[in-house]
mmCIF file as Biopython writes it, N, C-alpha, C and O atoms, coordinates in Angstrom:
data_model
#
loop_
_atom_site.group_PDB
_atom_site.id
_atom_site.type_symbol
_atom_site.label_atom_id
_atom_site.label_alt_id
_atom_site.label_comp_id
_atom_site.label_asym_id
_atom_site.label_entity_id
_atom_site.label_seq_id
_atom_site.pdbx_PDB_ins_code
_atom_site.Cartn_x
_atom_site.Cartn_y
_atom_site.Cartn_z
_atom_site.occupancy
_atom_site.B_iso_or_equiv
_atom_site.auth_seq_id
_atom_site.auth_asym_id
_atom_site.pdbx_PDB_model_num
ATOM 1   N N  . MET A ? 1  ? 31.788 -6.457  -13.560 1.0 0.0 1  A 1 
ATOM 2   C CA . MET A ? 1  ? 30.734 -5.223  -13.325 1.0 0.0 1  A 1 
ATOM 3   C C  . MET A ? 1  ? 30.128 -4.975  -12.237 1.0 0.0 1  A 1 
ATOM 4   O O  . MET A ? 1  ? 29.824 -3.849  -11.845 1.0 0.0 1  A 1 
ATOM 5   N N  . LYS A ? 2  ? 29.871 -6.203  -11.573 1.0 0.0 2  A 1 
ATOM 6   C CA . LYS A ? 2  ? 29.367 -6.061  -10.130 1.0 0.0 2  A 1 
ATOM 7   C C  . LYS A ? 2  ? 30.287 -5.303  -9.061  1.0 0.0 2  A 1 
ATOM 8   O O  . LYS A ? 2  ? 29.890 -4.408  -8.314  1.0 0.0 2  A 1 
ATOM 9   N N  . THR A ? 3  ? 31.544 -5.801  -9.117  1.0 0.0 3  A 1 
ATOM 10  C CA . THR A ? 3  ? 32.565 -5.150  -8.330  1.0 0.0 3  A 1 
ATOM 11  C C  . THR A ? 3  ? 32.756 -3.529  -8.495  1.0 0.0 3  A 1 
ATOM 12  O O  . THR A ? 3  ? 32.895 -2.716  -7.582  1.0 0.0 3  A 1 
ATOM 13  N N  . CYS A ? 4  ? 32.726 -3.286  -9.876  1.0 0.0 4  A 1 
ATOM 14  C CA . CYS A ? 4  ? 32.883 -1.865  -10.264 1.0 0.0 4  A 1 
ATOM 15  C C  . CYS A ? 4  ? 31.823 -1.106  -9.672  1.0 0.0 4  A 1 
ATOM 16  O O  . CYS A ? 4  ? 32.068 -0.068  -9.057  1.0 0.0 4  A 1 
ATOM 17  N N  . GLU A ? 5  ? 30.494 -1.616  -9.835  1.0 0.0 5  A 1 
ATOM 18  C CA . GLU A ? 5  ? 29.304 -1.008  -9.319  1.0 0.0 5  A 1 
ATOM 19  C C  . GLU A ? 5  ? 29.412 -0.845  -7.789  1.0 0.0 5  A 1 
ATOM 20  O O  . GLU A ? 5  ? 29.090 0.187   -7.200  1.0 0.0 5  A 1 
ATOM 21  N N  . ALA A ? 6  ? 29.887 -1.942  -7.210  1.0 0.0 6  A 1 
ATOM 22  C CA . ALA A ? 6  ? 29.997 -1.923  -5.745  1.0 0.0 6  A 1 
ATOM 23  C C  . ALA A ? 6  ? 30.997 -0.843  -5.279  1.0 0.0 6  A 1 
ATOM 24  O O  . ALA A ? 6  ? 30.747 -0.107  -4.325  1.0 0.0 6  A 1 
ATOM 25  N N  . LEU A ? 7  ? 31.987 -0.787  -5.897  1.0 0.0 7  A 1 
ATOM 26  C CA . LEU A ? 7  ? 33.145 0.322   -5.498  1.0 0.0 7  A 1 
ATOM 27  C C  . LEU A ? 7  ? 32.638 1.567   -6.132  1.0 0.0 7  A 1 
ATOM 28  O O  . LEU A ? 7  ? 33.318 2.552   -5.845  1.0 0.0 7  A 1 
ATOM 29  N N  . GLY A ? 8  ? 31.746 1.763   -6.826  1.0 0.0 8  A 1 
ATOM 30  C CA . GLY A ? 8  ? 31.266 3.203   -7.401  1.0 0.0 8  A 1 
ATOM 31  C C  . GLY A ? 8  ? 32.346 3.675   -8.329  1.0 0.0 8  A 1 
ATOM 32  O O  . GLY A ? 8  ? 32.752 4.836   -8.367  1.0 0.0 8  A 1 
ATOM 33  N N  . LEU A ? 9  ? 32.809 2.623   -9.124  1.0 0.0 9  A 1 
ATOM 34  C CA . LEU A ? 9  ? 33.933 3.152   -10.222 1.0 0.0 9  A 1 
ATOM 35  C C  . LEU A ? 9  ? 33.401 2.719   -11.609 1.0 0.0 9  A 1 
ATOM 36  O O  . LEU A ? 9  ? 32.651 1.750   -11.731 1.0 0.0 9  A 1 
ATOM 37  N N  . ALA A ? 10 ? 33.776 3.401   -12.547 1.0 0.0 10 A 1 
ATOM 38  C CA . ALA A ? 10 ? 33.658 3.193   -13.996 1.0 0.0 10 A 1 
ATOM 39  C C  . ALA A ? 10 ? 34.582 1.994   -14.477 1.0 0.0 10 A 1 
ATOM 40  O O  . ALA A ? 10 ? 35.668 1.779   -13.938 1.0 0.0 10 A 1 
ATOM 41  N N  . PRO A ? 11 ? 34.148 1.316   -15.398 1.0 0.0 11 A 1 
ATOM 42  C CA . PRO A ? 11 ? 35.135 0.064   -15.787 1.0 0.0 11 A 1 
ATOM 43  C C  . PRO A ? 11 ? 36.411 0.558   -16.231 1.0 0.0 11 A 1 
ATOM 44  O O  . PRO A ? 11 ? 37.393 -0.180  -16.158 1.0 0.0 11 A 1 
ATOM 45  N N  . ALA A ? 12 ? 36.506 1.773   -16.700 1.0 0.0 12 A 1 
ATOM 46  C CA . ALA A ? 12 ? 37.899 2.120   -17.152 1.0 0.0 12 A 1 
ATOM 47  C C  . ALA A ? 12 ? 38.763 2.786   -15.856 1.0 0.0 12 A 1 
ATOM 48  O O  . ALA A ? 12 ? 39.859 3.340   -15.938 1.0 0.0 12 A 1 
ATOM 49  N N  . GLU A ? 13 ? 38.146 2.621   -14.929 1.0 0.0 13 A 1 
ATOM 50  C CA . GLU A ? 13 ? 38.866 3.223   -13.576 1.0 0.0 13 A 1 
ATOM 51  C C  . GLU A ? 13 ? 39.317 1.849   -12.889 1.0 0.0 13 A 1 
ATOM 52  O O  . GLU A ? 13 ? 39.909 1.926   -11.813 1.0 0.0 13 A 1 
ATOM 53  N N  . CYS A ? 14 ? 39.084 0.688   -13.418 1.0 0.0 14 A 1 
ATOM 54  C CA . CYS A ? 14 ? 39.424 -0.488  -12.772 1.0 0.0 14 A 1 
ATOM 55  C C  . CYS A ? 14 ? 40.567 -1.319  -13.623 1.0 0.0 14 A 1 
ATOM 56  O O  . CYS A ? 14 ? 40.877 -0.860  -14.722 1.0 0.0 14 A 1 
ATOM 57  N N  . LEU A ? 15 ? 41.101 -2.329  -13.231 1.0 0.0 15 A 1 
ATOM 58  C CA . LEU A ? 15 ? 42.004 -3.045  -13.817 1.0 0.0 15 A 1 
ATOM 59  C C  . LEU A ? 15 ? 41.869 -4.533  -13.517 1.0 0.0 15 A 1 
ATOM 60  O O  . LEU A ? 15 ? 41.976 -4.887  -12.343 1.0 0.0 15 A 1 
ATOM 61  N N  . VAL A ? 16 ? 41.661 -5.369  -14.398 1.0 0.0 16 A 1 
ATOM 62  C CA . VAL A ? 16 ? 41.612 -6.920  -14.285 1.0 0.0 16 A 1 
ATOM 63  C C  . VAL A ? 16 ? 42.890 -7.537  -14.470 1.0 0.0 16 A 1 
ATOM 64  O O  . VAL A ? 16 ? 43.575 -7.182  -15.428 1.0 0.0 16 A 1 
ATOM 65  N N  . PHE A ? 17 ? 43.264 -8.339  -13.747 1.0 0.0 17 A 1 
ATOM 66  C CA . PHE A ? 17 ? 44.498 -9.330  -13.823 1.0 0.0 17 A 1 
ATOM 67  C C  . PHE A ? 17 ? 43.852 -10.593 -14.058 1.0 0.0 17 A 1 
ATOM 68  O O  . PHE A ? 17 ? 43.000 -11.032 -13.286 1.0 0.0 17 A 1 
ATOM 69  N N  . GLU A ? 18 ? 44.333 -11.363 -15.392 1.0 0.0 18 A 1 
ATOM 70  C CA . GLU A ? 18 ? 43.718 -12.625 -15.497 1.0 0.0 18 A 1 
ATOM 71  C C  . GLU A ? 18 ? 44.882 -13.466 -16.021 1.0 0.0 18 A 1 
ATOM 72  O O  . GLU A ? 18 ? 45.958 -12.954 -16.332 1.0 0.0 18 A 1 
ATOM 73  N N  . ASP A ? 19 ? 44.633 -14.757 -16.107 1.0 0.0 19 A 1 
ATOM 74  C CA . ASP A ? 19 ? 45.568 -15.845 -16.737 1.0 0.0 19 A 1 
ATOM 75  C C  . ASP A ? 19 ? 44.780 -16.790 -17.661 1.0 0.0 19 A 1 
ATOM 76  O O  . ASP A ? 19 ? 45.299 -17.812 -18.108 1.0 0.0 19 A 1 
ATOM 77  N N  . ALA A ? 20 ? 43.536 -16.433 -17.932 1.0 0.0 20 A 1 
ATOM 78  C CA . ALA A ? 20 ? 42.991 -17.397 -18.946 1.0 0.0 20 A 1 
ATOM 79  C C  . ALA A ? 20 ? 42.108 -16.559 -19.936 1.0 0.0 20 A 1 
ATOM 80  O O  . ALA A ? 20 ? 41.628 -15.487 -19.568 1.0 0.0 20 A 1 
ATOM 81  N N  . GLU A ? 21 ? 41.909 -17.033 -21.133 1.0 0.0 21 A 1 
ATOM 82  C CA . GLU A ? 21 ? 41.172 -16.305 -22.317 1.0 0.0 21 A 1 
ATOM 83  C C  . GLU A ? 21 ? 39.897 -15.999 -21.858 1.0 0.0 21 A 1 
ATOM 84  O O  . GLU A ? 21 ? 39.447 -14.896 -22.166 1.0 0.0 21 A 1 
ATOM 85  N N  . LYS A ? 22 ? 39.099 -16.894 -21.058 1.0 0.0 22 A 1 
ATOM 86  C CA . LYS A ? 22 ? 37.682 -16.502 -20.775 1.0 0.0 22 A 1 
ATOM 87  C C  . LYS A ? 22 ? 37.719 -15.339 -20.019 1.0 0.0 22 A 1 
ATOM 88  O O  . LYS A ? 22 ? 37.017 -14.389 -20.367 1.0 0.0 22 A 1 
ATOM 89  N N  . GLY A ? 23 ? 38.469 -15.261 -18.982 1.0 0.0 23 A 1 
ATOM 90  C CA . GLY A ? 23 ? 38.419 -14.019 -18.153 1.0 0.0 23 A 1 
ATOM 91  C C  . GLY A ? 23 ? 38.901 -12.799 -19.010 1.0 0.0 23 A 1 
ATOM 92  O O  . GLY A ? 23 ? 38.347 -11.705 -18.892 1.0 0.0 23 A 1 
ATOM 93  N N  . MET A ? 24 ? 39.845 -12.987 -19.793 1.0 0.0 24 A 1 
ATOM 94  C CA . MET A ? 24 ? 40.241 -11.762 -20.613 1.0 0.0 24 A 1 
ATOM 95  C C  . MET A ? 24 ? 39.029 -11.373 -21.425 1.0 0.0 24 A 1 
ATOM 96  O O  . MET A ? 24 ? 38.602 -10.218 -21.427 1.0 0.0 24 A 1 
ATOM 97  N N  . PHE A ? 25 ? 38.493 -12.335 -22.101 1.0 0.0 25 A 1 
ATOM 98  C CA . PHE A ? 25 ? 37.346 -11.710 -22.872 1.0 0.0 25 A 1 
ATOM 99  C C  . PHE A ? 25 ? 36.137 -11.221 -22.143 1.0 0.0 25 A 1 
ATOM 100 O O  . PHE A ? 25 ? 35.423 -10.352 -22.643 1.0 0.0 25 A 1 
ATOM 101 N N  . ALA A ? 26 ? 35.883 -11.755 -20.967 1.0 0.0 26 A 1 
ATOM 102 C CA . ALA A ? 26 ? 35.056 -11.017 -19.957 1.0 0.0 26 A 1 
ATOM 103 C C  . ALA A ? 26 ? 35.282 -9.700  -19.596 1.0 0.0 26 A 1 
ATOM 104 O O  . ALA A ? 26 ? 34.337 -8.936  -19.400 1.0 0.0 26 A 1 
ATOM 105 N N  . ALA A ? 27 ? 36.719 -9.271  -19.462 1.0 0.0 27 A 1 
ATOM 106 C CA . ALA A ? 27 ? 37.054 -7.943  -19.076 1.0 0.0 27 A 1 
ATOM 107 C C  . ALA A ? 27 ? 36.875 -7.101  -20.279 1.0 0.0 27 A 1 
ATOM 108 O O  . ALA A ? 27 ? 36.381 -5.974  -20.237 1.0 0.0 27 A 1 
ATOM 109 N N  . ILE A ? 28 ? 37.276 -7.662  -21.311 1.0 0.0 28 A 1 
ATOM 110 C CA . ILE A ? 28 ? 37.128 -6.887  -22.709 1.0 0.0 28 A 1 
ATOM 111 C C  . ILE A ? 28 ? 35.646 -6.472  -22.946 1.0 0.0 28 A 1 
ATOM 112 O O  . ILE A ? 28 ? 35.279 -5.335  -23.243 1.0 0.0 28 A 1 
ATOM 113 N N  . GLU A ? 29 ? 34.866 -7.537  -22.774 1.0 0.0 29 A 1 
ATOM 114 C CA . GLU A ? 29 ? 33.292 -7.235  -22.981 1.0 0.0 29 A 1 
ATOM 115 C C  . GLU A ? 29 ? 32.928 -6.072  -22.090 1.0 0.0 29 A 1 
ATOM 116 O O  . GLU A ? 29 ? 32.235 -5.142  -22.502 1.0 0.0 29 A 1 
ATOM 117 N N  . ALA A ? 30 ? 33.444 -6.144  -20.765 1.0 0.0 30 A 1 
ATOM 118 C CA . ALA A ? 30 ? 32.998 -5.177  -19.847 1.0 0.0 30 A 1 
ATOM 119 C C  . ALA A ? 30 ? 33.749 -3.903  -19.949 1.0 0.0 30 A 1 
ATOM 120 O O  . ALA A ? 30 ? 33.565 -3.014  -19.117 1.0 0.0 30 A 1 
ATOM 121 N N  . LYS A ? 31 ? 34.601 -3.768  -20.945 1.0 0.0 31 A 1 
ATOM 122 C CA . LYS A ? 31 ? 35.352 -2.519  -21.100 1.0 0.0 31 A 1 
ATOM 123 C C  . LYS A ? 31 ? 36.195 -2.143  -19.933 1.0 0.0 31 A 1 
ATOM 124 O O  . LYS A ? 31 ? 36.241 -0.984  -19.520 1.0 0.0 31 A 1 
ATOM 125 N N  . ILE A ? 32 ? 36.902 -3.184  -19.369 1.0 0.0 32 A 1 
ATOM 126 C CA . ILE A ? 32 ? 37.804 -2.996  -18.355 1.0 0.0 32 A 1 
ATOM 127 C C  . ILE A ? 32 ? 39.105 -3.385  -18.743 1.0 0.0 32 A 1 
ATOM 128 O O  . ILE A ? 32 ? 39.309 -4.502  -19.219 1.0 0.0 32 A 1 
ATOM 129 N N  . PRO A ? 33 ? 40.037 -2.520  -18.572 1.0 0.0 33 A 1 
ATOM 130 C CA . PRO A ? 33 ? 41.345 -2.899  -19.037 1.0 0.0 33 A 1 
ATOM 131 C C  . PRO A ? 33 ? 41.977 -4.218  -18.416 1.0 0.0 33 A 1 
ATOM 132 O O  . PRO A ? 33 ? 41.714 -4.547  -17.260 1.0 0.0 33 A 1 
ATOM 133 N N  . VAL A ? 34 ? 42.787 -4.930  -19.202 1.0 0.0 34 A 1 
ATOM 134 C CA . VAL A ? 34 ? 42.982 -6.183  -18.698 1.0 0.0 34 A 1 
ATOM 135 C C  . VAL A ? 34 ? 44.531 -6.593  -18.864 1.0 0.0 34 A 1 
ATOM 136 O O  . VAL A ? 34 ? 45.116 -6.486  -19.942 1.0 0.0 34 A 1 
ATOM 137 N N  . VAL A ? 35 ? 45.131 -7.070  -17.696 1.0 0.0 35 A 1 
ATOM 138 C CA . VAL A ? 35 ? 46.660 -7.494  -17.816 1.0 0.0 35 A 1 
ATOM 139 C C  . VAL A ? 35 ? 46.534 -8.998  -17.647 1.0 0.0 35 A 1 
ATOM 140 O O  . VAL A ? 35 ? 45.931 -9.513  -16.705 1.0 0.0 35 A 1 
ATOM 141 N N  . VAL A ? 36 ? 47.138 -9.666  -18.614 1.0 0.0 36 A 1 
ATOM 142 C CA . VAL A ? 36 ? 47.054 -11.123 -18.606 1.0 0.0 36 A 1 
ATOM 143 C C  . VAL A ? 36 ? 48.620 -11.564 -18.047 1.0 0.0 36 A 1 
ATOM 144 O O  . VAL A ? 36 ? 49.690 -11.162 -18.503 1.0 0.0 36 A 1 
ATOM 145 N N  . ILE A ? 37 ? 48.454 -12.286 -17.191 1.0 0.0 37 A 1 
ATOM 146 C CA . ILE A ? 37 ? 49.744 -13.017 -16.542 1.0 0.0 37 A 1 
ATOM 147 C C  . ILE A ? 37 ? 49.768 -14.580 -17.122 1.0 0.0 37 A 1 
ATOM 148 O O  . ILE A ? 37 ? 48.980 -15.454 -16.760 1.0 0.0 37 A 1 
ATOM 149 N N  . ARG A ? 38 ? 50.637 -14.719 -17.915 1.0 0.0 38 A 1 
ATOM 150 C CA . ARG A ? 38 ? 50.494 -16.119 -18.464 1.0 0.0 38 A 1 
ATOM 151 C C  . ARG A ? 38 ? 51.216 -17.179 -17.298 1.0 0.0 38 A 1 
ATOM 152 O O  . ARG A ? 38 ? 52.158 -16.942 -16.542 1.0 0.0 38 A 1 
ATOM 153 N N  . THR A ? 39 ? 50.516 -18.260 -17.431 1.0 0.0 39 A 1 
ATOM 154 C CA . THR A ? 39 ? 50.907 -19.359 -16.658 1.0 0.0 39 A 1 
ATOM 155 C C  . THR A ? 39 ? 51.414 -20.590 -17.442 1.0 0.0 39 A 1 
ATOM 156 O O  . THR A ? 39 ? 51.292 -20.553 -18.667 1.0 0.0 39 A 1 
ATOM 157 N N  . PRO A ? 40 ? 51.915 -21.571 -16.919 1.0 0.0 40 A 1 
ATOM 158 C CA . PRO A ? 40 ? 52.495 -22.760 -17.886 1.0 0.0 40 A 1 
ATOM 159 C C  . PRO A ? 40 ? 51.273 -23.366 -18.621 1.0 0.0 40 A 1 
ATOM 160 O O  . PRO A ? 40 ? 51.465 -23.687 -19.794 1.0 0.0 40 A 1 
ATOM 161 N N  . PRO A ? 41 ? 50.163 -23.546 -18.143 1.0 0.0 41 A 1 
ATOM 162 C CA . PRO A ? 41 ? 49.053 -24.265 -18.819 1.0 0.0 41 A 1 
ATOM 163 C C  . PRO A ? 41 ? 48.448 -23.205 -19.932 1.0 0.0 41 A 1 
ATOM 164 O O  . PRO A ? 41 ? 47.624 -23.639 -20.736 1.0 0.0 41 A 1 
ATOM 165 N N  . THR A ? 42 ? 48.844 -21.836 -19.987 1.0 0.0 42 A 1 
ATOM 166 C CA . THR A ? 42 ? 48.188 -20.993 -20.945 1.0 0.0 42 A 1 
ATOM 167 C C  . THR A ? 42 ? 49.338 -20.250 -21.835 1.0 0.0 42 A 1 
ATOM 168 O O  . THR A ? 42 ? 49.138 -19.220 -22.479 1.0 0.0 42 A 1 
ATOM 169 N N  . LYS A ? 43 ? 50.542 -20.932 -21.761 1.0 0.0 43 A 1 
ATOM 170 C CA . LYS A ? 43 ? 51.628 -20.401 -22.569 1.0 0.0 43 A 1 
ATOM 171 C C  . LYS A ? 43 ? 51.101 -20.144 -24.110 1.0 0.0 43 A 1 
ATOM 172 O O  . LYS A ? 43 ? 51.327 -19.102 -24.726 1.0 0.0 43 A 1 
ATOM 173 N N  . GLY A ? 44 ? 50.390 -21.223 -24.611 1.0 0.0 44 A 1 
ATOM 174 C CA . GLY A ? 44 ? 50.103 -21.180 -25.920 1.0 0.0 44 A 1 
ATOM 175 C C  . GLY A ? 44 ? 48.799 -20.254 -26.293 1.0 0.0 44 A 1 
ATOM 176 O O  . GLY A ? 44 ? 48.610 -19.895 -27.455 1.0 0.0 44 A 1 
ATOM 177 N N  . PHE A ? 45 ? 48.162 -19.995 -25.521 1.0 0.0 45 A 1 
ATOM 178 C CA . PHE A ? 45 ? 46.729 -19.086 -25.738 1.0 0.0 45 A 1 
ATOM 179 C C  . PHE A ? 45 ? 47.099 -17.687 -26.402 1.0 0.0 45 A 1 
ATOM 180 O O  . PHE A ? 45 ? 48.150 -17.057 -26.292 1.0 0.0 45 A 1 
ATOM 181 N N  . ASP A ? 46 ? 46.069 -17.406 -27.046 1.0 0.0 46 A 1 
ATOM 182 C CA . ASP A ? 46 ? 46.280 -16.273 -27.748 1.0 0.0 46 A 1 
ATOM 183 C C  . ASP A ? 46 ? 45.742 -15.031 -26.981 1.0 0.0 46 A 1 
ATOM 184 O O  . ASP A ? 46 ? 44.541 -14.765 -26.995 1.0 0.0 46 A 1 
ATOM 185 N N  . PHE A ? 47 ? 46.591 -14.328 -26.358 1.0 0.0 47 A 1 
ATOM 186 C CA . PHE A ? 47 ? 46.170 -13.010 -25.592 1.0 0.0 47 A 1 
ATOM 187 C C  . PHE A ? 47 ? 46.581 -11.704 -26.236 1.0 0.0 47 A 1 
ATOM 188 O O  . PHE A ? 47 ? 47.008 -10.768 -25.560 1.0 0.0 47 A 1 
ATOM 189 N N  . THR A ? 48 ? 46.452 -11.655 -27.500 1.0 0.0 48 A 1 
ATOM 190 C CA . THR A ? 48 ? 46.862 -10.434 -28.254 1.0 0.0 48 A 1 
ATOM 191 C C  . THR A ? 48 ? 45.970 -9.396  -27.994 1.0 0.0 48 A 1 
ATOM 192 O O  . THR A ? 48 ? 46.336 -8.264  -28.310 1.0 0.0 48 A 1 
ATOM 193 N N  . ARG A ? 49 ? 44.584 -9.587  -27.348 1.0 0.0 49 A 1 
ATOM 194 C CA . ARG A ? 49 ? 43.585 -8.546  -27.298 1.0 0.0 49 A 1 
ATOM 195 C C  . ARG A ? 49 ? 43.742 -7.999  -25.868 1.0 0.0 49 A 1 
ATOM 196 O O  . ARG A ? 49 ? 43.066 -7.020  -25.550 1.0 0.0 49 A 1 
ATOM 197 N N  . ALA A ? 50 ? 44.611 -8.578  -24.958 1.0 0.0 50 A 1 
ATOM 198 C CA . ALA A ? 50 ? 44.890 -7.842  -23.903 1.0 0.0 50 A 1 
ATOM 199 C C  . ALA A ? 50 ? 45.596 -6.636  -23.965 1.0 0.0 50 A 1 
ATOM 200 O O  . ALA A ? 50 ? 46.371 -6.373  -24.885 1.0 0.0 50 A 1 
ATOM 201 N N  . ASP A ? 51 ? 45.329 -5.798  -22.904 1.0 0.0 51 A 1 
ATOM 202 C CA . ASP A ? 51 ? 46.098 -4.437  -22.757 1.0 0.0 51 A 1 
ATOM 203 C C  . ASP A ? 51 ? 47.655 -4.670  -22.515 1.0 0.0 51 A 1 
ATOM 204 O O  . ASP A ? 51 ? 48.533 -3.988  -23.044 1.0 0.0 51 A 1 
ATOM 205 N N  . LEU A ? 52 ? 47.861 -5.677  -21.687 1.0 0.0 52 A 1 
ATOM 206 C CA . LEU A ? 52 ? 49.203 -6.078  -21.372 1.0 0.0 52 A 1 
ATOM 207 C C  . LEU A ? 52 ? 49.404 -7.334  -21.091 1.0 0.0 52 A 1 
ATOM 208 O O  . LEU A ? 52 ? 48.674 -7.844  -20.241 1.0 0.0 52 A 1 
ATOM 209 N N  . THR A ? 53 ? 50.337 -8.055  -21.668 1.0 0.0 53 A 1 
ATOM 210 C CA . THR A ? 53 ? 50.546 -9.347  -21.268 1.0 0.0 53 A 1 
ATOM 211 C C  . THR A ? 53 ? 51.909 -9.580  -20.736 1.0 0.0 53 A 1 
ATOM 212 O O  . THR A ? 53 ? 52.873 -9.191  -21.395 1.0 0.0 53 A 1 
ATOM 213 N N  . VAL A ? 54 ? 52.079 -10.212 -19.541 1.0 0.0 54 A 1 
ATOM 214 C CA . VAL A ? 54 ? 53.362 -10.518 -18.877 1.0 0.0 54 A 1 
ATOM 215 C C  . VAL A ? 54 ? 53.613 -12.087 -18.887 1.0 0.0 54 A 1 
ATOM 216 O O  . VAL A ? 54 ? 52.662 -12.868 -18.937 1.0 0.0 54 A 1 
ATOM 217 N N  . GLU A ? 55 ? 54.862 -12.492 -18.841 1.0 0.0 55 A 1 
ATOM 218 C CA . GLU A ? 55 ? 55.139 -13.793 -18.843 1.0 0.0 55 A 1 
ATOM 219 C C  . GLU A ? 55 ? 55.005 -14.686 -17.450 1.0 0.0 55 A 1 
ATOM 220 O O  . GLU A ? 55 ? 54.925 -15.912 -17.378 1.0 0.0 55 A 1 
ATOM 221 N N  . SER A ? 56 ? 55.002 -13.785 -16.433 1.0 0.0 56 A 1 
ATOM 222 C CA . SER A ? 56 ? 54.971 -14.380 -15.179 1.0 0.0 56 A 1 
ATOM 223 C C  . SER A ? 56 ? 54.551 -13.610 -13.879 1.0 0.0 56 A 1 
ATOM 224 O O  . SER A ? 56 ? 54.648 -12.389 -14.010 1.0 0.0 56 A 1 
ATOM 225 N N  . HIS A ? 57 ? 54.146 -13.999 -12.763 1.0 0.0 57 A 1 
ATOM 226 C CA . HIS A ? 57 ? 53.910 -13.130 -11.782 1.0 0.0 57 A 1 
ATOM 227 C C  . HIS A ? 57 ? 54.976 -12.237 -11.266 1.0 0.0 57 A 1 
ATOM 228 O O  . HIS A ? 57 ? 54.829 -11.130 -10.749 1.0 0.0 57 A 1 
ATOM 229 N N  . VAL A ? 58 ? 56.108 -12.912 -11.495 1.0 0.0 58 A 1 
ATOM 230 C CA . VAL A ? 58 ? 57.473 -12.250 -11.053 1.0 0.0 58 A 1 
ATOM 231 C C  . VAL A ? 58 ? 57.746 -11.121 -12.011 1.0 0.0 58 A 1 
ATOM 232 O O  . VAL A ? 58 ? 58.267 -10.092 -11.582 1.0 0.0 58 A 1 
ATOM 233 N N  . GLU A ? 59 ? 57.426 -11.248 -13.283 1.0 0.0 59 A 1 
ATOM 234 C CA . GLU A ? 59 ? 57.612 -10.154 -14.208 1.0 0.0 59 A 1 
ATOM 235 C C  . GLU A ? 59 ? 56.664 -9.149  -13.881 1.0 0.0 59 A 1 
ATOM 236 O O  . GLU A ? 59 ? 57.037 -7.977  -13.922 1.0 0.0 59 A 1 
ATOM 237 N N  . MET A ? 60 ? 55.321 -9.465  -13.515 1.0 0.0 60 A 1 
ATOM 238 C CA . MET A ? 60 ? 54.351 -8.325  -13.139 1.0 0.0 60 A 1 
ATOM 239 C C  . MET A ? 60 ? 54.923 -7.694  -11.898 1.0 0.0 60 A 1 
ATOM 240 O O  . MET A ? 60 ? 54.928 -6.464  -11.915 1.0 0.0 60 A 1 
ATOM 241 N N  . LEU A ? 61 ? 55.369 -8.239  -10.904 1.0 0.0 61 A 1 
ATOM 242 C CA . LEU A ? 61 ? 55.803 -7.692  -9.926  1.0 0.0 61 A 1 
ATOM 243 C C  . LEU A ? 61 ? 57.021 -6.704  -10.121 1.0 0.0 61 A 1 
ATOM 244 O O  . LEU A ? 61 ? 56.973 -5.567  -9.653  1.0 0.0 61 A 1 
ATOM 245 N N  . HIS A ? 62 ? 58.044 -7.140  -10.780 1.0 0.0 62 A 1 
ATOM 246 C CA . HIS A ? 62 ? 59.068 -6.373  -11.314 1.0 0.0 62 A 1 
ATOM 247 C C  . HIS A ? 62 ? 58.588 -5.041  -11.924 1.0 0.0 62 A 1 
ATOM 248 O O  . HIS A ? 62 ? 59.013 -3.925  -11.625 1.0 0.0 62 A 1 
ATOM 249 N N  . LEU A ? 63 ? 57.607 -5.345  -12.853 1.0 0.0 63 A 1 
ATOM 250 C CA . LEU A ? 63 ? 57.057 -4.051  -13.588 1.0 0.0 63 A 1 
ATOM 251 C C  . LEU A ? 63 ? 56.420 -2.956  -12.537 1.0 0.0 63 A 1 
ATOM 252 O O  . LEU A ? 63 ? 56.674 -1.754  -12.611 1.0 0.0 63 A 1 
ATOM 253 N N  . LEU A ? 64 ? 55.614 -3.506  -11.613 1.0 0.0 64 A 1 
ATOM 254 C CA . LEU A ? 64 ? 55.068 -2.734  -10.602 1.0 0.0 64 A 1 
ATOM 255 C C  . LEU A ? 64 ? 56.046 -2.022  -9.835  1.0 0.0 64 A 1 
ATOM 256 O O  . LEU A ? 64 ? 55.864 -0.836  -9.561  1.0 0.0 64 A 1 
ATOM 257 N N  . ARG A ? 65 ? 57.159 -2.701  -9.431  1.0 0.0 65 A 1 
ATOM 258 C CA . ARG A ? 65 ? 58.166 -2.150  -8.583  1.0 0.0 65 A 1 
ATOM 259 C C  . ARG A ? 65 ? 58.835 -1.018  -9.316  1.0 0.0 65 A 1 
ATOM 260 O O  . ARG A ? 65 ? 59.261 -0.022  -8.732  1.0 0.0 65 A 1 
ATOM 261 N N  . SER A ? 66 ? 58.921 -1.232  -10.781 1.0 0.0 66 A 1 
ATOM 262 C CA . SER A ? 66 ? 59.698 -0.238  -11.591 1.0 0.0 66 A 1 
ATOM 263 C C  . SER A ? 66 ? 58.907 1.032   -11.496 1.0 0.0 66 A 1 
ATOM 264 O O  . SER A ? 66 ? 59.537 2.083   -11.611 1.0 0.0 66 A 1 
ATOM 265 N N  . LEU A ? 67 ? 57.701 1.073   -11.314 1.0 0.0 67 A 1 
ATOM 266 C CA . LEU A ? 67 ? 56.742 2.314   -11.343 1.0 0.0 67 A 1 
ATOM 267 C C  . LEU A ? 67 ? 57.065 3.173   -10.117 1.0 0.0 67 A 1 
ATOM 268 O O  . LEU A ? 67 ? 56.713 4.351   -10.061 1.0 0.0 67 A 1 
ATOM 269 N N  . GLU A ? 68 ? 57.773 2.534   -9.089  1.0 0.0 68 A 1 
ATOM 270 C CA . GLU A ? 68 ? 57.825 3.389   -7.940  1.0 0.0 68 A 1 
ATOM 271 C C  . GLU A ? 68 ? 59.072 4.269   -7.968  1.0 0.0 68 A 1 
ATOM 272 O O  . GLU A ? 68 ? 59.212 5.082   -7.054  1.0 0.0 68 A 1 
ATOM 273 N N  . ASP A ? 69 ? 60.008 4.182   -8.949  1.0 0.0 69 A 1 
ATOM 274 C CA . ASP A ? 69 ? 61.170 4.790   -9.162  1.0 0.0 69 A 1 
ATOM 275 C C  . ASP A ? 69 ? 60.892 6.204   -9.886  1.0 0.0 69 A 1 
ATOM 276 O O  . ASP A ? 69 ? 61.833 6.942   -10.180 1.0 0.0 69 A 1 
#
């Protein structure tokens, strides 16, 4: 929230990238959309409440690049 305020943006105008449940829940509580990028230690965690979950940083990069087309 501090970063949103510092940037003069509403939470819905921001996006959080996370790899842990605690960070995901903090984003959800702040009403900031959250993308979870799984890592080997978090493969078994429940990220169903995230707006989007990807399996790796590489997958996220491919997804972002596909938006350029």
